C-alpha positions as CSV (number, residue, x, y, z in Angstrom):
1,M,-29.4,-34.5,-92.7
2,A,-31.5,-35.5,-95.9
3,G,-29.8,-33.6,-99.0
4,N,-26.3,-33.5,-97.5
5,E,-23.7,-33.9,-100.2
6,P,-21.9,-36.8,-99.5
7,R,-18.5,-36.4,-97.5
8,P,-15.8,-38.2,-95.7
9,V,-16.9,-40.5,-92.8
10,G,-16.7,-38.7,-89.3
11,T,-16.4,-34.5,-90.6
12,T,-19.0,-32.4,-89.5
13,P,-20.9,-30.3,-91.8
14,S,-18.8,-27.5,-93.7
15,A,-19.8,-24.0,-93.0
16,I,-21.5,-22.0,-95.9
17,D,-19.3,-19.8,-97.8
18,R,-20.5,-16.2,-97.7
19,G,-18.9,-15.4,-101.0
20,T,-21.8,-17.8,-102.4
21,L,-24.6,-15.8,-100.8
22,P,-26.2,-13.1,-103.0
23,R,-25.5,-9.6,-101.9
24,S,-28.8,-8.5,-101.9
25,N,-32.4,-10.0,-101.4
26,T,-33.6,-12.3,-104.4
27,P,-36.3,-10.9,-106.3
28,A,-39.9,-13.2,-106.1
29,P,-40.0,-15.6,-109.2
30,G,-42.5,-14.1,-111.6
31,G,-45.4,-16.2,-112.0
32,L,-44.3,-18.4,-115.2
33,G,-48.0,-19.4,-116.3
34,I,-49.1,-20.6,-112.7
35,G,-52.0,-19.3,-111.6
36,A,-53.3,-18.1,-108.5
37,A,-55.1,-21.5,-107.5
38,A,-52.3,-23.2,-107.8
39,G,-50.1,-20.5,-105.9
40,A,-52.8,-20.8,-103.3
41,A,-52.6,-24.3,-102.9
42,A,-48.9,-24.1,-102.7
43,G,-48.8,-21.6,-100.1
44,A,-51.4,-23.5,-98.1
45,A,-49.5,-27.2,-98.3
46,A,-46.8,-24.9,-96.8
47,A,-48.4,-23.6,-94.1
48,A,-50.0,-27.0,-93.4
49,A,-46.6,-28.7,-93.1
50,P,-45.0,-29.7,-89.6
51,P,-42.7,-27.4,-88.7
52,L,-39.3,-28.4,-88.0
53,D,-37.9,-29.5,-84.6
54,P,-34.9,-27.5,-83.2
55,A,-33.5,-30.2,-81.4
56,I,-34.0,-33.2,-83.8
57,E,-32.4,-30.8,-86.8
58,A,-29.6,-30.8,-84.3
59,L,-28.7,-34.2,-84.2
60,Q,-27.9,-34.0,-88.2
61,L,-29.3,-37.4,-89.2
62,R,-30.3,-38.2,-92.8
63,G,-32.7,-39.9,-94.6
64,A,-34.6,-43.0,-92.8
65,A,-33.1,-41.9,-89.1
66,R,-34.3,-38.0,-89.8
67,K,-37.8,-39.5,-90.4
68,G,-37.7,-41.9,-87.2
69,A,-36.9,-39.2,-84.9
70,Y,-39.7,-37.2,-86.0
71,A,-41.7,-40.1,-85.9
72,L,-40.9,-40.7,-82.6
73,K,-40.9,-37.2,-81.3
74,R,-44.9,-37.2,-82.4
75,A,-45.8,-40.3,-81.0
76,H,-43.8,-39.4,-77.6
77,P,-43.5,-35.9,-77.1
78,S,-41.4,-36.2,-74.1
79,V,-38.4,-38.2,-75.5
80,R,-35.2,-36.6,-75.2
81,F,-32.4,-37.3,-77.9
82,T,-29.2,-37.8,-76.7
83,S,-27.1,-38.0,-79.8
84,G,-26.9,-38.4,-83.1
85,R,-24.6,-37.7,-86.2
86,R,-21.2,-37.6,-84.8
87,D,-18.2,-36.8,-85.9
88,K,-14.3,-39.1,-84.9
89,A,-14.1,-36.9,-81.6
90,D,-17.5,-37.3,-80.4
91,Q,-17.5,-41.1,-81.1
92,A,-14.4,-41.4,-79.1
93,R,-15.9,-39.1,-76.4
94,A,-18.9,-41.4,-76.7
95,M,-17.1,-44.5,-76.5
96,A,-14.4,-43.4,-73.6
97,S,-17.3,-42.5,-71.5
98,N,-18.7,-46.2,-71.4
99,V,-15.3,-47.5,-71.1
100,V,-14.3,-46.0,-67.7
101,S,-17.1,-48.1,-66.7
102,N,-16.5,-51.2,-68.1
103,R,-12.9,-51.4,-70.1
104,K,-14.1,-54.8,-72.1
105,W,-17.0,-52.2,-73.0
106,I,-16.3,-52.0,-76.9
107,G,-15.8,-55.8,-77.8
108,Q,-18.8,-56.5,-76.0
109,T,-21.0,-53.7,-78.1
110,Y,-19.4,-53.2,-81.4
111,R,-19.4,-56.2,-83.9
112,A,-15.9,-56.9,-84.8
113,G,-14.4,-55.1,-87.3
114,V,-10.5,-53.3,-87.9
115,V,-11.5,-50.6,-86.0
116,S,-13.5,-51.6,-83.2
117,S,-11.1,-54.2,-82.7
118,A,-8.1,-51.6,-82.9
119,C,-10.2,-49.6,-80.6
120,Q,-10.4,-52.5,-77.7
121,K,-6.7,-53.5,-78.0
122,W,-5.5,-49.9,-77.5
123,V,-7.6,-49.7,-74.2
124,H,-6.2,-53.2,-73.6
125,D,-2.7,-52.1,-74.4
126,N,-3.3,-48.5,-72.0
127,P,-4.1,-49.9,-68.9
128,T,-2.7,-46.8,-67.3
129,R,-5.1,-44.3,-69.2
130,T,-8.2,-44.7,-66.9
131,T,-9.9,-41.4,-67.4
132,K,-12.5,-40.3,-70.2
133,E,-10.0,-37.5,-71.6
134,A,-7.4,-40.3,-71.7
135,I,-9.2,-42.8,-73.0
136,A,-10.9,-40.4,-75.7
137,A,-7.8,-39.4,-77.3
138,G,-6.3,-42.6,-77.4
139,L,-9.8,-43.8,-79.5
140,L,-9.0,-40.8,-81.4
141,S,-5.7,-41.8,-82.6
142,V,-7.1,-45.1,-83.6
143,M,-9.8,-43.9,-85.9
144,N,-7.6,-40.8,-87.0
145,A,-5.3,-43.5,-88.4
146,A,-8.5,-45.5,-90.1
147,T,-9.6,-45.3,-93.5
148,D,-13.5,-44.2,-94.2
149,A,-14.4,-47.2,-95.6
150,D,-13.4,-48.9,-92.0
151,L,-15.0,-46.1,-90.0
152,A,-18.2,-46.5,-91.7
153,K,-18.4,-50.2,-90.2
154,L,-17.4,-49.0,-86.7
155,S,-20.9,-47.0,-86.3
156,K,-23.7,-45.4,-88.0
157,H,-23.7,-42.2,-85.6
158,L,-20.7,-41.5,-87.8
159,S,-23.1,-41.0,-90.8
160,G,-25.6,-39.8,-89.5
161,D,-28.2,-43.1,-89.7
162,A,-28.2,-43.7,-85.8
163,F,-29.5,-41.6,-82.8
164,A,-29.6,-42.2,-79.0
165,V,-32.5,-41.7,-76.9
166,Q,-32.4,-40.6,-72.8
167,P,-33.8,-44.3,-70.7
168,V,-36.5,-43.5,-68.9
169,Q,-38.7,-45.5,-66.7
170,V,-42.0,-44.0,-67.0
171,N,-43.8,-45.7,-70.4
172,A,-40.4,-47.4,-71.1
173,E,-41.8,-50.4,-72.7
174,A,-44.4,-48.2,-74.8
175,I,-41.6,-46.3,-76.3
176,K,-39.3,-49.1,-77.2
177,K,-42.0,-50.9,-78.7
178,S,-42.2,-47.4,-80.9
179,I,-38.9,-47.3,-81.5
180,R,-38.6,-51.2,-82.8
181,E,-42.1,-50.5,-85.0
182,L,-40.0,-47.0,-86.9
183,D,-39.4,-47.1,-90.6
184,G,-36.0,-48.4,-92.1
185,L,-34.9,-49.7,-88.5
186,D,-31.6,-51.7,-88.6
187,K,-30.9,-52.3,-85.2
188,F,-32.5,-51.3,-81.6
189,L,-30.2,-51.9,-78.4
190,D,-31.7,-50.7,-74.8
191,R,-28.6,-52.2,-73.1
192,E,-24.9,-51.9,-74.6
193,G,-21.9,-54.1,-72.7
194,G,-24.1,-54.3,-70.0
195,L,-24.8,-51.0,-69.8
196,V,-28.4,-49.1,-70.1
197,R,-28.5,-47.3,-73.0
198,W,-30.9,-46.7,-76.1
199,H,-29.4,-46.7,-79.4
200,A,-31.5,-46.6,-82.7
201,Q,-30.0,-47.1,-86.6
202,F,-31.1,-47.2,-89.5
203,V,-30.8,-48.5,-93.1
204,N,-30.0,-45.4,-95.2
C-alpha cells in the first residue's frame, strides 16, 4: 500500500504496536492562524474525496498498482480482484495451484531467474509430489533459501506491484482494454503457461 515503509520482500506488514498509540484521544489541533474559510474548504475537499474500497485496500497494493485497481473498479464496478500483495507462503500456494495442472507452468510463465529456475527444478526433481499442499511446501522451501534481491525478480506480487483479476466472459474485451490502458502498467497477461489468468503488474 502507498506509504508503507520498505521491508524485506515476501513479508506481510507488521501490526501496529499498541504501546505506541496514545492512551487518550488526541486533542484537535488549534487554528494556528488558519481562517475559518480555509478550514471549511479543507473539510469540503475531504468530504468530496472518494471513499476507500475495502476489497482493494485488502490487496495491500502500493503506488501505480493501487491507483490502477481503483481506476479499473471505477470503469468496471463488477470486476473482482483475486490477489494482490503476497507473502512467500501465499506466492508458493498460488504457483502450486497452477503446477498441479501443468508441471512445466513455472518455466512457461516466469522470466528465467535464480528463484524461478530453482522452483521449476524442484518440481522436476520431485515427480511424486503431486498435491497442491506438497508442491506449495516444496516451492516455499526454495523461496526461503533465496535472497530478497532474487525474490524481487520472481514476482511483483511480493512487493505489492501486481494484482490478479477474475477472468470473465461478459464484457471481457472491454475490461482487458481498460487494464492495458492503466497508468504505470508494466505487463498484462490474460494467459499464463497455457492457463487463463488475468495478471497486471506495474512499474513503481
